[in-house]
Biopython code that builds the backbone (N, CA, C, O; Angstrom):
import numpy as np
from Bio.PDB.StructureBuilder import StructureBuilder

atoms = [
    (1, "MET", "N", (14.685, -4.554, -90.031)),
    (1, "MET", "CA", (14.224, -5.179, -88.870)),
    (1, "MET", "C", (14.406, -4.313, -87.634)),
    (1, "MET", "O", (15.525, -3.904, -87.321)),
    (2, "PRO", "N", (13.261, -4.015, -86.892)),
    (2, "PRO", "CA", (12.987, -3.004, -86.086)),
    (2, "PRO", "C", (13.663, -3.854, -84.873)),
    (2, "PRO", "O", (13.826, -5.074, -84.830)),
    (3, "HIS", "N", (14.024, -2.845, -83.868)),
    (3, "HIS", "CA", (14.919, -3.225, -82.764)),
    (3, "HIS", "C", (13.852, -3.795, -81.735)),
    (3, "HIS", "O", (12.784, -3.188, -81.665)),
    (4, "SER", "N", (14.060, -4.979, -80.881)),
    (4, "SER", "CA", (13.096, -4.920, -79.837)),
    (4, "SER", "C", (13.721, -5.400, -78.650)),
    (4, "SER", "O", (14.737, -6.093, -78.704)),
    (5, "PRO", "N", (13.156, -5.062, -77.550)),
    (5, "PRO", "CA", (13.627, -5.278, -75.869)),
    (5, "PRO", "C", (14.351, -6.703, -76.058)),
    (5, "PRO", "O", (15.498, -6.981, -75.708)),
    (6, "GLU", "N", (13.616, -7.364, -76.558)),
    (6, "GLU", "CA", (14.148, -8.815, -76.351)),
    (6, "GLU", "C", (15.529, -9.156, -76.958)),
    (6, "GLU", "O", (16.355, -9.855, -76.371)),
    (7, "LEU", "N", (15.701, -8.649, -78.087)),
    (7, "LEU", "CA", (16.767, -8.679, -78.875)),
    (7, "LEU", "C", (17.896, -8.049, -78.057)),
    (7, "LEU", "O", (18.908, -8.692, -77.776)),
    (8, "ALA", "N", (17.695, -6.690, -77.654)),
    (8, "ALA", "CA", (18.382, -5.939, -76.940)),
    (8, "ALA", "C", (18.929, -6.851, -75.643)),
    (8, "ALA", "O", (20.146, -6.926, -75.476)),
    (9, "HIS", "N", (18.286, -7.337, -74.999)),
    (9, "HIS", "CA", (18.543, -8.148, -73.686)),
    (9, "HIS", "C", (19.471, -9.242, -73.983)),
    (9, "HIS", "O", (20.500, -9.556, -73.384)),
    (10, "LYS", "N", (18.848, -9.837, -75.158)),
    (10, "LYS", "CA", (19.892, -11.234, -75.510)),
    (10, "LYS", "C", (21.317, -10.702, -75.950)),
    (10, "LYS", "O", (22.270, -11.430, -75.671)),
    (11, "THR", "N", (21.533, -9.665, -76.523)),
    (11, "THR", "CA", (22.687, -9.125, -77.158)),
    (11, "THR", "C", (23.482, -8.496, -75.819)),
    (11, "THR", "O", (24.712, -8.451, -75.774)),
    (12, "ALA", "N", (22.692, -8.058, -74.826)),
    (12, "ALA", "CA", (23.642, -7.674, -73.676)),
    (12, "ALA", "C", (23.905, -8.745, -72.898)),
    (12, "ALA", "O", (24.755, -8.529, -72.033)),
    (13, "GLU", "N", (23.435, -9.859, -72.931)),
    (13, "GLU", "CA", (23.806, -11.010, -72.231)),
    (13, "GLU", "C", (24.970, -11.802, -72.963)),
    (13, "GLU", "O", (25.885, -12.398, -72.394)),
    (14, "VAL", "N", (24.781, -11.707, -74.234)),
    (14, "VAL", "CA", (25.909, -12.346, -74.977)),
    (14, "VAL", "C", (27.302, -11.472, -74.765)),
    (14, "VAL", "O", (28.378, -12.048, -74.602)),
    (15, "LEU", "N", (27.181, -10.007, -74.782)),
    (15, "LEU", "CA", (28.462, -9.226, -74.595)),
    (15, "LEU", "C", (28.733, -9.407, -73.317)),
    (15, "LEU", "O", (29.956, -9.452, -73.176)),
    (16, "ALA", "N", (28.157, -9.535, -72.296)),
    (16, "ALA", "CA", (28.578, -9.834, -70.754)),
    (16, "ALA", "C", (29.334, -11.087, -70.899)),
    (16, "ALA", "O", (30.484, -11.108, -70.458)),
    (17, "LEU", "N", (28.781, -12.264, -71.527)),
    (17, "LEU", "CA", (29.540, -13.495, -71.316)),
    (17, "LEU", "C", (30.877, -13.340, -72.205)),
    (17, "LEU", "O", (31.893, -13.898, -71.790)),
    (18, "ARG", "N", (30.919, -12.665, -73.313)),
    (18, "ARG", "CA", (32.196, -12.621, -74.068)),
    (18, "ARG", "C", (33.071, -11.643, -73.053)),
    (18, "ARG", "O", (34.287, -11.775, -73.195)),
    (19, "ARG", "N", (32.770, -10.961, -72.342)),
    (19, "ARG", "CA", (33.845, -10.358, -71.153)),
    (19, "ARG", "C", (34.090, -11.197, -70.242)),
    (19, "ARG", "O", (35.222, -11.181, -69.760)),
    (20, "ILE", "N", (33.224, -12.046, -69.808)),
    (20, "ILE", "CA", (33.515, -13.169, -68.697)),
    (20, "ILE", "C", (34.563, -14.031, -69.349)),
    (20, "ILE", "O", (35.658, -14.199, -68.813)),
    (21, "VAL", "N", (34.239, -14.579, -70.504)),
    (21, "VAL", "CA", (35.232, -15.427, -71.094)),
    (21, "VAL", "C", (36.643, -15.060, -71.315)),
    (21, "VAL", "O", (37.600, -15.823, -71.192)),
    (22, "ARG", "N", (36.687, -13.503, -71.739)),
    (22, "ARG", "CA", (37.930, -12.931, -71.799)),
    (22, "ARG", "C", (38.665, -12.877, -70.824)),
    (22, "ARG", "O", (39.877, -13.032, -70.976)),
    (23, "MET", "N", (38.082, -12.629, -69.508)),
    (23, "MET", "CA", (38.519, -12.610, -68.227)),
    (23, "MET", "C", (39.133, -13.804, -67.824)),
    (23, "MET", "O", (40.083, -13.836, -67.041)),
    (24, "ARG", "N", (38.618, -14.779, -68.338)),
    (24, "ARG", "CA", (39.360, -16.238, -68.111)),
    (24, "ARG", "C", (39.003, -16.602, -66.407)),
    (24, "ARG", "O", (39.717, -17.054, -65.512)),
    (25, "LEU", "N", (37.725, -16.223, -66.437)),
    (25, "LEU", "CA", (37.047, -16.681, -64.852)),
    (25, "LEU", "C", (36.939, -18.244, -65.065)),
    (25, "LEU", "O", (36.829, -18.915, -66.091)),
    (26, "THR", "N", (37.013, -18.606, -63.643)),
    (26, "THR", "CA", (36.311, -20.044, -63.600)),
    (26, "THR", "C", (34.990, -20.236, -63.327)),
    (26, "THR", "O", (34.369, -19.303, -62.819)),
    (27, "ALA", "N", (34.378, -21.383, -63.593)),
    (27, "ALA", "CA", (32.988, -21.647, -63.598)),
    (27, "ALA", "C", (32.323, -21.064, -62.083)),
    (27, "ALA", "O", (31.298, -20.415, -61.874)),
    (28, "GLN", "N", (33.265, -21.541, -61.240)),
    (28, "GLN", "CA", (32.905, -21.191, -59.796)),
    (28, "GLN", "C", (32.908, -19.568, -59.470)),
    (28, "GLN", "O", (32.006, -19.014, -58.841)),
    (29, "GLN", "N", (33.856, -19.024, -59.906)),
    (29, "GLN", "CA", (34.131, -17.440, -60.027)),
    (29, "GLN", "C", (32.698, -16.504, -60.772)),
    (29, "GLN", "O", (32.084, -15.523, -60.351)),
    (30, "THR", "N", (32.544, -17.331, -62.037)),
    (30, "THR", "CA", (31.509, -16.930, -62.671)),
    (30, "THR", "C", (30.323, -17.148, -61.891)),
    (30, "THR", "O", (29.587, -16.162, -61.914)),
    (31, "ALA", "N", (29.917, -18.046, -61.252)),
    (31, "ALA", "CA", (28.600, -18.493, -60.332)),
    (31, "ALA", "C", (28.574, -17.653, -59.431)),
    (31, "ALA", "O", (27.463, -17.201, -59.156)),
    (32, "SER", "N", (29.622, -17.209, -58.755)),
    (32, "SER", "CA", (29.564, -16.359, -57.649)),
    (32, "SER", "C", (29.429, -14.932, -58.074)),
    (32, "SER", "O", (28.863, -14.160, -57.300)),
    (33, "ALA", "N", (29.848, -14.531, -59.126)),
    (33, "ALA", "CA", (29.582, -13.063, -59.701)),
    (33, "ALA", "C", (27.963, -13.095, -59.897)),
    (33, "ALA", "O", (27.234, -12.210, -59.449)),
    (34, "LEU", "N", (27.505, -14.205, -60.607)),
    (34, "LEU", "CA", (26.166, -14.034, -61.017)),
    (34, "LEU", "C", (25.399, -14.240, -60.022)),
    (34, "LEU", "O", (24.243, -14.127, -60.428)),
    (35, "ASP", "N", (25.430, -14.550, -58.632)),
    (35, "ASP", "CA", (24.740, -14.559, -57.453)),
    (35, "ASP", "C", (24.495, -13.183, -56.843)),
    (35, "ASP", "O", (23.478, -12.714, -56.332)),
    (36, "ALA", "N", (25.868, -12.595, -57.064)),
    (36, "ALA", "CA", (25.917, -11.199, -56.589)),
    (36, "ALA", "C", (25.027, -10.117, -57.453)),
    (36, "ALA", "O", (24.326, -9.204, -57.017)),
    (37, "LEU", "N", (25.282, -10.520, -58.857)),
    (37, "LEU", "CA", (24.772, -9.669, -59.727)),
    (37, "LEU", "C", (23.174, -9.800, -59.647)),
    (37, "LEU", "O", (22.473, -8.793, -59.745)),
    (38, "ARG", "N", (22.645, -11.031, -59.471)),
    (38, "ARG", "CA", (21.311, -11.433, -59.320)),
    (38, "ARG", "C", (20.618, -10.517, -58.062)),
    (38, "ARG", "O", (19.544, -9.916, -58.108)),
    (39, "ALA", "N", (21.445, -10.590, -57.078)),
    (39, "ALA", "CA", (21.003, -10.045, -55.845)),
    (39, "ALA", "C", (20.952, -8.365, -55.875)),
    (39, "ALA", "O", (20.114, -7.671, -55.299)),
    (40, "LEU", "N", (21.860, -7.987, -56.543)),
    (40, "LEU", "CA", (22.094, -6.420, -57.029)),
    (40, "LEU", "C", (20.568, -5.988, -57.830)),
    (40, "LEU", "O", (19.833, -5.036, -57.568)),
    (41, "GLN", "N", (20.405, -7.044, -58.874)),
    (41, "GLN", "CA", (19.242, -6.806, -59.555)),
    (41, "GLN", "C", (17.969, -7.064, -59.018)),
    (41, "GLN", "O", (16.994, -6.478, -59.490)),
    (42, "LYS", "N", (17.868, -7.739, -58.236)),
    (42, "LYS", "CA", (16.750, -7.873, -57.168)),
    (42, "LYS", "C", (16.381, -6.345, -56.416)),
    (42, "LYS", "O", (15.316, -5.732, -56.470)),
    (43, "ALA", "N", (17.522, -6.007, -55.777)),
    (43, "ALA", "CA", (17.462, -4.824, -54.940)),
    (43, "ALA", "C", (16.998, -3.660, -55.569)),
    (43, "ALA", "O", (16.229, -2.865, -55.029)),
    (44, "GLU", "N", (17.649, -3.498, -57.189)),
    (44, "GLU", "CA", (17.166, -2.610, -57.935)),
    (44, "GLU", "C", (15.699, -2.450, -58.265)),
    (44, "GLU", "O", (15.073, -1.393, -58.184)),
    (45, "LYS", "N", (15.235, -3.590, -58.637)),
    (45, "LYS", "CA", (13.888, -3.910, -58.782)),
    (45, "LYS", "C", (12.987, -3.493, -57.741)),
    (45, "LYS", "O", (11.897, -3.001, -58.031)),
    (46, "ALA", "N", (13.361, -3.653, -56.542)),
    (46, "ALA", "CA", (12.562, -3.540, -55.365)),
    (46, "ALA", "C", (12.634, -1.887, -55.179)),
    (46, "ALA", "O", (11.569, -1.329, -54.914)),
    (47, "ALA", "N", (13.560, -1.264, -55.275)),
    (47, "ALA", "CA", (13.828, 0.193, -55.262)),
    (47, "ALA", "C", (12.994, 0.813, -56.159)),
    (47, "ALA", "O", (12.397, 1.824, -55.790)),
    (48, "ARG", "N", (12.842, 0.375, -57.308)),
    (48, "ARG", "CA", (12.234, 0.928, -58.361)),
    (48, "ARG", "C", (10.555, 0.879, -58.258)),
    (48, "ARG", "O", (9.772, 1.722, -58.697)),
    (49, "SER", "N", (10.232, -0.410, -57.519)),
    (49, "SER", "CA", (8.890, -0.792, -57.372)),
    (49, "SER", "C", (8.477, 0.424, -56.308)),
    (49, "SER", "O", (7.514, 1.176, -56.462)),
    (50, "GLN", "N", (9.318, 0.447, -55.310)),
    (50, "GLN", "CA", (8.930, 1.541, -54.196)),
    (50, "GLN", "C", (8.799, 2.761, -54.776)),
    (50, "GLN", "O", (7.744, 3.350, -54.542)),
    (51, "ALA", "N", (9.665, 3.335, -55.530)),
    (51, "ALA", "CA", (9.593, 4.421, -56.094)),
    (51, "ALA", "C", (8.428, 4.695, -57.040)),
    (51, "ALA", "O", (7.977, 5.840, -57.018)),
    (52, "GLU", "N", (7.927, 3.887, -57.794)),
    (52, "GLU", "CA", (6.813, 3.838, -58.591)),
    (52, "GLU", "C", (5.658, 3.797, -57.831)),
    (52, "GLU", "O", (4.660, 4.288, -58.357)),
    (53, "LYS", "N", (5.536, 3.262, -56.559)),
    (53, "LYS", "CA", (4.216, 3.179, -55.801)),
    (53, "LYS", "C", (4.239, 4.605, -55.197)),
    (53, "LYS", "O", (3.220, 5.293, -55.139)),
    (54, "ALA", "N", (5.491, 5.033, -54.734)),
    (54, "ALA", "CA", (5.299, 6.603, -54.002)),
    (54, "ALA", "C", (4.815, 7.320, -55.017)),
    (54, "ALA", "O", (3.795, 7.942, -54.721)),
    (55, "LEU", "N", (5.308, 7.487, -56.441)),
    (55, "LEU", "CA", (4.583, 8.310, -57.340)),
    (55, "LEU", "C", (3.120, 8.221, -57.753)),
    (55, "LEU", "O", (2.401, 9.180, -58.035)),
    (56, "ASP", "N", (2.748, 6.806, -57.747)),
    (56, "ASP", "CA", (1.406, 6.611, -57.968)),
    (56, "ASP", "C", (0.586, 7.183, -56.779)),
    (56, "ASP", "O", (-0.425, 7.866, -56.947)),
    (57, "ASP", "N", (1.097, 6.853, -55.562)),
    (57, "ASP", "CA", (0.408, 7.296, -54.498)),
    (57, "ASP", "C", (0.008, 8.827, -54.159)),
    (57, "ASP", "O", (-0.949, 9.332, -53.573)),
    (58, "GLU", "N", (1.402, 9.447, -54.916)),
    (58, "GLU", "CA", (1.089, 11.062, -54.580)),
    (58, "GLU", "C", (0.289, 11.530, -56.029)),
    (58, "GLU", "O", (-0.280, 12.621, -56.071)),
    (59, "LYS", "N", (0.297, 10.740, -57.038)),
    (59, "LYS", "CA", (-0.652, 11.050, -58.215)),
    (59, "LYS", "C", (-1.901, 11.073, -57.914)),
    (59, "LYS", "O", (-2.647, 11.936, -58.375)),
    (60, "ARG", "N", (-2.427, 9.857, -56.863)),
    (60, "ARG", "CA", (-3.819, 9.756, -56.569)),
    (60, "ARG", "C", (-4.257, 10.916, -55.547)),
    (60, "ARG", "O", (-5.326, 11.525, -55.579)),
    (61, "ALA", "N", (-3.246, 11.086, -54.669)),
    (61, "ALA", "CA", (-3.405, 12.206, -53.745)),
    (61, "ALA", "C", (-3.804, 13.431, -54.221)),
    (61, "ALA", "O", (-4.734, 14.088, -53.753)),
    (62, "LEU", "N", (-2.988, 13.797, -55.308)),
    (62, "LEU", "CA", (-2.939, 15.126, -56.026)),
    (62, "LEU", "C", (-4.386, 15.208, -56.761)),
    (62, "LEU", "O", (-5.050, 16.245, -56.747)),
    (63, "LEU", "N", (-4.845, 13.919, -57.455)),
    (63, "LEU", "CA", (-6.096, 14.127, -57.979)),
    (63, "LEU", "C", (-7.337, 14.157, -57.293)),
    (63, "LEU", "O", (-8.414, 14.547, -57.745)),
    (64, "SER", "N", (-7.088, 13.703, -56.137)),
    (64, "SER", "CA", (-8.240, 13.757, -55.132)),
    (64, "SER", "C", (-8.149, 14.838, -54.066)),
    (64, "SER", "O", (-8.973, 14.954, -53.159)),
    (65, "ALA", "N", (-7.101, 15.615, -54.237)),
    (65, "ALA", "CA", (-6.945, 17.022, -53.432)),
    (65, "ALA", "C", (-7.983, 18.055, -53.727)),
    (65, "ALA", "O", (-8.414, 18.295, -54.855)),
    (66, "THR", "N", (-8.315, 18.593, -52.718)),
    (66, "THR", "CA", (-9.455, 19.782, -52.718)),
    (66, "THR", "C", (-8.488, 21.075, -52.942)),
    (66, "THR", "O", (-7.295, 20.928, -52.678)),
    (67, "GLY", "N", (-8.953, 22.336, -53.417)),
    (67, "GLY", "CA", (-8.473, 23.458, -53.465)),
    (67, "GLY", "C", (-7.787, 24.055, -52.311)),
    (67, "GLY", "O", (-6.784, 24.767, -52.278)),
    (68, "ASP", "N", (-8.680, 23.532, -51.204)),
    (68, "ASP", "CA", (-8.598, 24.086, -49.700)),
    (68, "ASP", "C", (-7.266, 23.734, -48.665)),
    (68, "ASP", "O", (-6.743, 24.353, -47.738)),
    (69, "ALA", "N", (-6.977, 22.300, -49.378)),
    (69, "ALA", "CA", (-5.611, 21.779, -48.619)),
    (69, "ALA", "C", (-4.865, 21.206, -49.651)),
    (69, "ALA", "O", (-5.255, 20.832, -50.757)),
    (70, "PRO", "N", (-3.578, 21.175, -49.089)),
    (70, "PRO", "CA", (-2.665, 20.594, -50.012)),
    (70, "PRO", "C", (-2.704, 18.929, -49.686)),
    (70, "PRO", "O", (-3.202, 18.386, -48.700)),
    (71, "PRO", "N", (-2.083, 18.360, -50.727)),
    (71, "PRO", "CA", (-2.243, 16.898, -50.617)),
    (71, "PRO", "C", (-1.333, 16.469, -49.293)),
    (71, "PRO", "O", (-0.494, 17.203, -48.771)),
    (72, "ALA", "N", (-1.673, 15.142, -48.866)),
    (72, "ALA", "CA", (-0.885, 14.571, -47.659)),
    (72, "ALA", "C", (0.306, 14.168, -48.080)),
    (72, "ALA", "O", (1.222, 14.422, -47.297)),
    (73, "SER", "N", (0.579, 13.647, -49.020)),
    (73, "SER", "CA", (1.999, 13.168, -49.452)),
    (73, "SER", "C", (2.762, 13.704, -50.393)),
    (73, "SER", "O", (2.186, 14.370, -51.254)),
    (74, "ASN", "N", (4.124, 13.561, -50.458)),
    (74, "ASN", "CA", (4.968, 14.026, -51.587)),
    (74, "ASN", "C", (6.102, 13.054, -51.813)),
    (74, "ASN", "O", (7.057, 12.867, -51.059)),
    (75, "SER", "N", (5.846, 12.453, -52.992)),
    (75, "SER", "CA", (6.801, 11.251, -53.516)),
    (75, "SER", "C", (8.312, 11.535, -53.409)),
    (75, "SER", "O", (9.068, 10.586, -53.199)),
    (76, "ALA", "N", (8.871, 12.972, -53.561)),
    (76, "ALA", "CA", (10.020, 13.267, -53.516)),
    (76, "ALA", "C", (10.752, 13.046, -52.129)),
    (76, "ALA", "O", (11.920, 12.687, -51.985)),
    (77, "GLN", "N", (9.806, 13.340, -51.113)),
    (77, "GLN", "CA", (10.184, 13.411, -49.608)),
    (77, "GLN", "C", (10.350, 11.793, -49.241)),
    (77, "GLN", "O", (11.314, 11.382, -48.595)),
    (78, "ARG", "N", (9.264, 10.907, -49.748)),
    (78, "ARG", "CA", (9.068, 9.633, -49.564)),
    (78, "ARG", "C", (10.468, 8.786, -50.069)),
    (78, "ARG", "O", (11.112, 7.938, -49.451)),
    (79, "LYS", "N", (10.679, 9.350, -51.432)),
    (79, "LYS", "CA", (11.817, 8.583, -52.263)),
    (79, "LYS", "C", (13.044, 8.714, -51.575)),
    (79, "LYS", "O", (13.728, 7.700, -51.437)),
    (80, "THR", "N", (13.532, 10.051, -51.011)),
    (80, "THR", "CA", (14.429, 10.353, -50.505)),
    (80, "THR", "C", (14.620, 9.542, -48.964)),
    (80, "THR", "O", (15.696, 9.133, -48.529)),
    (81, "ALA", "N", (13.550, 9.454, -48.415)),
    (81, "ALA", "CA", (13.658, 8.633, -47.334)),
    (81, "ALA", "C", (13.959, 7.149, -47.627)),
    (81, "ALA", "O", (14.749, 6.484, -46.957)),
    (82, "LEU", "N", (13.326, 6.728, -48.590)),
    (82, "LEU", "CA", (13.545, 5.334, -48.800)),
    (82, "LEU", "C", (15.030, 4.938, -49.295)),
    (82, "LEU", "O", (15.501, 3.803, -49.209)),
    (83, "THR", "N", (15.693, 6.082, -49.833)),
    (83, "THR", "CA", (17.275, 5.760, -50.202)),
    (83, "THR", "C", (17.988, 6.232, -48.996)),
    (83, "THR", "O", (19.169, 5.906, -49.120)),
    (84, "SER", "N", (17.802, 6.813, -47.958)),
    (84, "SER", "CA", (18.674, 7.182, -46.936)),
    (84, "SER", "C", (18.971, 5.980, -45.994)),
    (84, "SER", "O", (19.725, 6.121, -45.032)),
]
sb = StructureBuilder()
sb.init_structure("model")
sb.init_model(0)
sb.init_chain("A")
sb.init_seg("    ")
for serial, (resi, resn, name, xyz) in enumerate(atoms, 1):
    if name == "N":
        sb.init_residue(resn, " ", resi, " ")
    sb.init_atom(name, np.array(xyz, "f"), 0.0, 1.0, " ", f" {name:<3s}", serial, name[0])
structure = sb.get_structure()
C-alpha cells in the first residue's frame, strides 16, 4: 500500500495523542497546549506564505528583467527582513 500524506498526518496525530496520554495531562492542560500549538501552526503558515510570495515575486521579476538592468527585488533580502 503506497504511503499517503493523509495517512502520515493521521499517524502523527495519533502519536502525539499517545504522548499526551502518557504525560497524564488533564483535559484543560491539553486544551491549553492545543491552543498554543494552533497559534504556532498559524504563524508558521503565514511565514511560509510570505516566503513563497517573495520567491514568486522575484521569479516574475527575473523572468521580466532585461539584460540592461538587474531585477528590482531580491527574495533573500525580503525573506531576511520578514524574519528580523
